MDTraj code that builds the backbone (N, CA, C; nanometers):
import mdtraj as md
import numpy as np

residues = "UNK UNK UNK UNK UNK UNK UNK UNK UNK UNK UNK UNK UNK UNK UNK UNK UNK UNK UNK UNK UNK UNK UNK UNK UNK UNK UNK UNK UNK UNK UNK UNK UNK UNK UNK UNK UNK UNK UNK UNK UNK UNK UNK UNK UNK UNK UNK UNK UNK UNK UNK UNK UNK UNK UNK UNK UNK UNK UNK UNK UNK UNK UNK UNK UNK UNK UNK UNK UNK UNK UNK UNK UNK UNK UNK UNK UNK UNK UNK UNK UNK UNK UNK UNK UNK UNK UNK UNK UNK UNK UNK UNK UNK UNK UNK UNK UNK UNK UNK UNK UNK UNK UNK UNK UNK UNK UNK UNK UNK UNK UNK UNK UNK UNK UNK UNK UNK UNK UNK".split()
xyz = np.array([
    [10.0225, -1.4523, 3.8921],
    [9.9253, -1.3879, 3.8148],
    [9.9715, -1.3617, 3.6638],
    [9.9080, -1.4084, 3.5460],
    [9.9445, -1.3978, 3.4455],
    [9.8276, -1.3048, 3.3671],
    [9.8964, -1.1748, 3.3321],
    [9.8191, -1.0643, 3.2524],
    [9.9047, -1.0392, 3.1121],
    [9.7789, -1.0469, 3.0022],
    [9.8707, -0.9367, 2.8940],
    [9.8385, -0.8169, 2.9238],
    [9.9302, -0.7826, 2.8716],
    [9.9597, -0.6014, 2.8976],
    [9.8526, -0.5593, 2.7724],
    [9.7657, -0.4563, 2.8213],
    [9.7281, -0.3941, 2.7073],
    [9.7463, -0.2081, 2.7129],
    [9.7934, -0.1712, 2.6262],
    [9.8116, -0.0052, 2.6505],
    [9.6748, 0.0510, 2.6919],
    [9.7053, 0.1383, 2.7626],
    [9.5887, 0.2632, 2.8087],
    [9.5529, 0.3618, 2.7426],
    [9.4848, 0.4170, 2.7630],
    [9.4282, 0.5351, 2.6568],
    [9.4920, 0.6703, 2.7266],
    [9.5350, 0.7735, 2.6725],
    [9.5954, 0.8816, 2.7325],
    [9.5019, 1.0103, 2.6576],
    [9.4288, 1.0835, 2.7215],
    [9.3720, 1.1837, 2.6639],
    [9.3769, 1.3256, 2.6773],
    [9.4673, 1.4004, 2.5884],
    [9.5330, 1.5259, 2.6102],
    [9.4143, 1.6109, 2.5723],
    [9.3810, 1.7579, 2.6394],
    [9.2663, 1.8019, 2.6135],
    [9.3117, 1.9800, 2.6276],
    [9.2904, 2.0680, 2.5630],
    [9.3154, 2.1826, 2.5631],
    [9.1560, 2.2540, 2.5323],
    [9.1249, 2.2874, 2.6429],
    [8.9737, 2.4116, 2.6323],
    [8.9795, 2.4933, 2.6773],
    [8.8971, 2.5985, 2.6114],
    [8.8369, 2.7192, 2.6191],
    [8.6879, 2.7275, 2.7342],
    [8.7221, 2.8495, 2.8119],
    [8.5854, 2.8171, 2.9213],
    [8.5566, 2.9555, 2.9235],
    [8.4366, 2.9805, 2.9124],
    [8.4082, 3.0702, 2.9193],
    [8.3503, 3.1646, 3.0641],
    [8.3422, 3.0780, 3.1814],
    [8.3172, 3.1261, 3.3180],
    [8.4652, 3.1325, 3.3614],
    [8.5127, 3.1957, 3.4132],
    [8.6752, 3.2099, 3.4558],
    [8.6561, 3.1523, 3.5894],
    [8.5249, 3.1697, 3.6508],
    [8.4873, 3.1022, 3.8255],
    [8.5734, 2.9647, 3.7942],
    [8.5438, 2.9044, 3.7092],
    [8.5389, 2.7679, 3.7176],
    [8.7191, 2.7725, 3.6698],
    [8.7845, 2.7938, 3.6071],
    [8.9279, 2.8108, 3.6015],
    [8.9934, 2.8607, 3.7434],
    [8.9477, 2.9259, 3.8631],
    [9.0065, 2.9645, 3.9583],
    [8.9176, 2.8494, 4.0884],
    [8.8315, 2.8412, 4.0902],
    [8.7562, 2.7491, 4.1919],
    [8.8376, 2.5805, 4.2118],
    [8.9714, 2.5937, 4.2442],
    [9.0649, 2.4870, 4.2822],
    [8.9545, 2.3757, 4.3861],
    [8.9271, 2.3961, 4.4861],
    [8.8991, 2.2961, 4.5355],
    [8.7312, 2.2471, 4.4946],
    [8.6545, 2.3213, 4.4090],
    [8.5161, 2.2866, 4.3403],
    [8.5905, 2.1887, 4.2510],
    [8.6739, 2.1666, 4.1843],
    [8.7125, 2.1052, 4.0941],
    [8.7818, 1.9926, 4.1502],
    [8.8476, 1.9831, 4.2743],
    [8.8627, 1.8417, 4.3497],
    [8.7372, 1.7950, 4.3761],
    [8.6557, 1.8724, 4.4107],
    [8.5580, 1.7719, 4.4821],
    [8.4747, 1.6820, 4.3565],
    [8.4465, 1.8012, 4.2668],
    [8.3897, 1.7263, 4.1362],
    [8.4591, 1.5882, 4.1040],
    [8.6092, 1.6340, 4.1016],
    [8.6841, 1.5196, 4.0206],
    [8.6728, 1.4334, 4.1330],
    [8.6629, 1.4175, 4.2496],
    [8.6170, 1.3450, 4.3490],
    [8.5195, 1.2265, 4.3410],
    [8.3948, 1.2938, 4.2807],
    [8.2877, 1.2614, 4.2701],
    [8.2887, 1.1833, 4.1507],
    [8.3856, 1.1929, 4.0857],
    [8.3551, 1.1671, 3.9376],
    [8.4525, 1.0378, 3.9688],
    [8.5396, 1.0502, 4.0200],
    [8.6633, 0.9294, 4.0239],
    [8.5923, 0.7786, 4.0840],
    [8.4695, 0.8399, 4.1964],
    [8.4280, 0.7326, 4.2642],
    [8.3128, 0.6652, 4.1947],
    [8.2254, 0.7694, 4.0925],
    [8.1426, 0.7282, 4.0224],
    [8.2120, 0.6198, 3.9338],
    [8.2921, 0.6237, 3.9023],
    [8.3589, 0.5541, 3.7862],
    [8.4422, 0.4427, 3.8449],
    [8.4678, 0.4155, 3.9726],
    [8.4873, 0.2988, 4.0534],
    [8.6668, 0.2871, 4.0232],
    [8.7100, 0.4303, 4.0302],
    [8.8637, 0.4202, 4.0806],
    [8.8907, 0.4809, 4.1600],
    [9.0402, 0.4313, 4.1859],
    [9.0917, 0.4570, 4.3487],
    [9.2091, 0.5485, 4.3469],
    [9.1529, 0.6796, 4.4217],
    [9.2860, 0.7767, 4.4207],
    [9.3822, 0.7538, 4.5485],
    [9.4909, 0.8175, 4.4776],
    [9.6212, 0.7373, 4.5781],
    [9.6540, 0.8646, 4.6423],
    [9.6774, 0.9877, 4.5906],
    [9.7093, 1.1137, 4.6269],
    [9.6569, 1.2165, 4.5646],
    [9.6477, 1.3610, 4.6115],
    [9.6128, 1.4315, 4.5477],
    [9.7173, 1.5570, 4.5781],
    [9.7959, 1.6420, 4.4967],
    [9.8580, 1.7494, 4.5102],
    [9.8365, 1.8672, 4.4135],
    [9.8053, 1.9667, 4.4512],
    [9.7731, 2.0890, 4.3955],
    [9.8007, 2.2405, 4.4267],
    [9.7694, 2.3149, 4.3525],
    [9.8875, 2.4592, 4.4002],
    [9.7824, 2.5539, 4.3198],
    [9.7393, 2.6655, 4.4084],
    [9.7018, 2.7959, 4.3721],
    [9.8131, 2.9143, 4.3155],
    [9.7510, 2.9620, 4.2020],
    [9.8518, 3.0491, 4.1795],
    [9.8180, 3.1708, 4.2150],
    [9.8884, 3.3014, 4.2227],
    [9.8551, 3.4530, 4.2206],
    [9.7876, 3.4863, 4.1524],
    [9.7761, 3.4187, 4.0275],
    [9.6835, 3.4732, 3.9198],
    [9.5345, 3.4333, 3.9577],
    [9.5203, 3.2868, 4.0376],
    [9.4177, 3.2375, 4.0477],
    [9.3946, 3.1184, 3.9752],
    [9.4726, 3.1082, 3.8947],
    [9.5013, 2.9839, 3.8137],
    [9.5194, 2.8466, 3.9191],
    [9.4981, 2.7494, 3.8816],
    [9.5398, 2.6396, 3.9839],
    [9.6189, 2.5224, 3.9058],
    [9.6952, 2.4407, 3.9500],
    [9.7147, 2.3142, 3.8934],
    [9.6984, 2.1999, 4.0048],
    [9.6451, 2.0826, 3.9105],
    [9.6323, 1.9731, 4.0090],
    [9.6508, 1.8482, 3.9575],
    [9.7331, 1.7514, 4.0310],
    [9.7659, 1.6135, 4.0006],
    [9.6850, 1.4997, 4.0841],
    [9.5883, 1.4240, 4.0451],
    [9.5145, 1.3375, 4.0966],
    [9.6004, 1.1868, 4.0611],
    [9.6535, 1.1257, 4.1880],
    [9.7263, 1.0134, 4.1208],
    [9.6157, 0.8788, 4.1508],
    [9.6279, 0.8231, 4.0780],
    [9.5122, 0.6978, 4.0571],
    [9.5852, 0.5673, 4.0609],
    [9.5438, 0.5044, 4.1369],
    [9.5664, 0.3316, 4.1164],
    [9.6081, 0.3262, 3.9651],
    [9.5159, 0.3345, 3.8871],
    [9.5121, 0.3553, 3.7599],
    [9.5822, 0.4029, 3.6468],
    [9.6387, 0.5303, 3.7118],
    [9.7064, 0.6256, 3.6800],
    [9.7040, 0.7631, 3.7186],
    [9.6569, 0.8456, 3.6184],
    [9.6306, 1.0352, 3.6893],
    [9.5323, 1.1016, 3.6197],
    [9.5159, 1.1823, 3.6557],
    [9.4460, 1.3232, 3.5869],
    [9.4951, 1.4454, 3.6714],
    [9.5468, 1.5360, 3.5646],
    [9.6043, 1.5931, 3.6145],
    [9.5522, 1.7403, 3.5231],
    [9.5498, 1.8873, 3.5695],
    [9.5037, 1.9874, 3.5090],
    [9.5903, 2.1079, 3.5529],
    [9.6008, 2.1704, 3.4320],
    [9.6487, 2.3340, 3.4668],
    [9.5595, 2.4413, 3.3995],
    [9.5141, 2.5370, 3.4796],
    [9.4579, 2.6358, 3.4314],
    [9.4794, 2.7847, 3.4480],
    [9.4531, 2.8614, 3.3078],
    [9.5126, 3.0220, 3.2953],
    [9.3701, 3.0600, 3.2769],
    [9.3238, 3.1187, 3.3923],
    [9.2138, 3.2120, 3.3740],
    [9.2087, 3.3378, 3.2995],
    [9.3396, 3.4014, 3.3074],
    [9.3651, 3.5067, 3.2192],
    [9.3676, 3.4802, 3.0657],
    [9.3730, 3.3690, 3.0160],
    [9.3434, 3.3468, 2.8703],
    [9.2214, 3.2203, 2.8403],
    [9.1319, 3.2337, 2.9899],
    [8.9870, 3.1580, 2.9576],
    [9.0443, 3.0086, 2.8902],
    [9.1518, 2.9290, 2.9335],
    [9.1968, 2.8211, 2.8832],
    [9.2356, 2.7462, 3.0207],
    [9.2089, 2.5960, 2.9482],
    [9.3179, 2.4564, 3.0596],
    [9.3454, 2.3660, 2.9626],
    [9.4512, 2.3202, 3.0493],
    [9.4800, 2.1742, 2.9820],
    [9.4501, 2.0851, 3.0473],
    [9.3999, 1.9478, 3.0082],
    [9.3804, 1.8409, 3.1093],
    [9.4387, 1.7020, 3.0484],
    [9.4696, 1.6109, 3.1188],
    [9.5408, 1.5040, 3.0724],
    [9.5158, 1.3960, 3.1857],
    [9.4377, 1.3066, 3.1175],
    [9.3685, 1.1795, 3.1694],
    [9.4476, 1.0655, 3.1117],
    [9.4744, 0.9969, 3.1987],
    [9.5283, 0.8462, 3.1788],
    [9.4708, 0.7417, 3.2339],
    [9.4448, 0.6533, 3.1661],
    [9.4033, 0.5000, 3.2695],
    [9.4611, 0.3920, 3.2331],
    [9.5669, 0.3127, 3.2932],
    [9.5863, 0.1923, 3.2510],
    [9.4821, 0.0738, 3.2076],
    [9.5443, -0.0109, 3.1502],
    [9.4245, -0.1246, 3.1162],
    [9.5065, -0.2690, 3.1828],
    [9.5802, -0.2413, 3.2701],
    [9.6561, -0.3748, 3.3693],
    [9.5421, -0.4792, 3.3897],
    [9.4197, -0.4530, 3.4790],
    [9.3045, -0.5703, 3.5138],
    [9.1779, -0.5791, 3.4190],
    [9.1812, -0.4579, 3.3879],
    [9.0898, -0.4270, 3.2688],
    [9.0655, -0.3134, 3.1567],
    [9.0097, -0.3123, 3.0482],
    [8.9860, -0.2056, 2.9423],
    [8.9237, -0.0642, 3.0140],
    [8.9935, 0.0287, 3.0059],
    [8.9378, 0.1637, 3.0864],
    [8.9219, 0.2466, 2.9873],
    [8.9531, 0.2078, 2.8650],
    [8.9223, 0.3130, 2.7346],
    [8.8093, 0.4094, 2.7441],
    [8.6997, 0.3370, 2.7942],
    [8.5902, 0.4122, 2.7715],
    [8.5565, 0.4978, 2.8796],
    [8.6448, 0.4176, 2.9888],
    [8.5979, 0.5558, 3.1204],
    [8.6877, 0.7064, 3.0891],
    [8.7824, 0.6826, 3.0104],
    [8.8634, 0.7653, 3.0043],
    [8.8004, 0.8512, 2.8862],
    [8.7017, 0.8248, 2.7991],
    [8.6445, 0.9099, 2.7152],
    [8.5512, 0.9654, 2.7834],
    [8.4827, 0.8777, 2.8949],
    [8.3559, 0.8950, 2.9859],
    [8.3779, 1.0554, 3.0894],
    [8.5529, 1.0471, 3.1138],
    [8.5729, 1.1240, 3.1899],
    [8.5901, 1.2781, 3.1358],
    [8.6743, 1.2281, 2.9970],
    [8.6599, 1.3739, 2.9460],
    [8.5602, 1.4473, 2.9100],
    [8.4662, 1.3535, 2.8777],
    [8.3352, 1.4334, 2.8204],
    [8.2729, 1.4942, 2.9739],
    [8.3013, 1.4423, 3.0997],
    [8.2189, 1.4965, 3.2380],
    [8.2975, 1.6243, 3.2288],
    [8.4748, 1.6190, 3.1978],
    [8.5098, 1.7293, 3.2293],
    [8.4804, 1.8661, 3.1271],
    [8.4608, 1.8181, 3.0098],
    [8.4389, 1.9124, 2.9123],
    [8.2800, 1.9788, 2.9402],
    [8.1903, 1.8853, 3.0217],
    [8.0426, 1.9653, 3.0255],
    [8.0581, 2.0332, 3.1808],
    [8.1813, 1.9814, 3.2631],
    [8.1819, 2.0996, 3.4033],
    [8.2187, 2.2126, 3.3950],
    [8.3294, 2.2048, 3.2384],
    [8.3686, 2.3280, 3.2454],
    [8.2867, 2.4215, 3.1581],
    [8.1753, 2.3693, 3.1272],
    [8.0905, 2.4241, 2.9776],
    [8.1745, 2.4535, 2.8634],
    [8.3043, 2.3666, 2.8281],
    [8.3906, 2.3880, 2.7558],
    [8.3999, 2.3682, 2.5999],
    [8.4546, 2.4453, 2.5214],
    [8.4917, 2.4330, 2.3901],
    [8.6142, 2.3541, 2.3781],
    [8.6344, 2.2698, 2.2903],
    [8.7538, 2.1997, 2.2780],
    [8.8316, 2.3057, 2.1928],
    [8.9415, 2.3287, 2.2002],
    [9.0521, 2.3908, 2.1471],
    [9.1535, 2.2738, 2.0946],
    [9.1346, 2.1781, 2.1540],
    [9.2808, 2.0367, 2.0933],
    [9.2241, 1.9276, 2.1899],
    [9.2216, 1.8233, 2.1057],
    [9.1933, 1.7089, 2.1727],
    [9.3299, 1.5913, 2.1224],
    [9.3775, 1.5389, 2.1768],
    [9.4357, 1.4322, 2.1191],
    [9.4415, 1.3141, 2.2021],
    [9.4153, 1.1955, 2.1405],
    [9.4199, 1.0390, 2.1951],
    [9.5222, 0.9389, 2.1741],
    [9.5933, 0.8998, 2.2349],
    [9.7096, 0.8099, 2.2342],
    [9.7072, 0.7086, 2.2920],
    [9.7211, 0.5854, 2.2060],
    [9.7213, 0.4563, 2.3394],
    [9.8729, 0.4053, 2.3408],
    [9.8638, 0.3854, 2.5017],
    [10.0121, 0.3945, 2.5412],
    [10.0373, 0.2344, 2.5447],
])
top = md.Topology()
chain = top.add_chain()
for i, resn in enumerate(residues, 1):
    res = top.add_residue(resn, chain, resSeq=i)
    for name in ("N", "CA", "C"):
        top.add_atom(name, md.element.get_by_symbol(name[0]), res)
traj = md.Trajectory(xyz[None], top)
């Protein structure tokens, strides 16, 4: 198989969220993510998550195409989100941006910081 490697897009977000419930609802986030990933025709390899005593959570969703990771801080009304999809078999650049926008809408968030890195 002869592939020309093209770097993927890595989106790093820091979001401000008004509804603290969204920052503490790990199961809702996982369910929404699964639906979003299915809709974007990506493949989940595994999910690891942890709910903290402060009610915040962290989750890593490993994909065949790479990953989506989140860490929430309800005490600060913030989260960080990391979305990376490689372009091994096809260009997934638009999917990264679409997924990022979907999470911004899900959390009804204001963007504090957004960084795009071609890797």
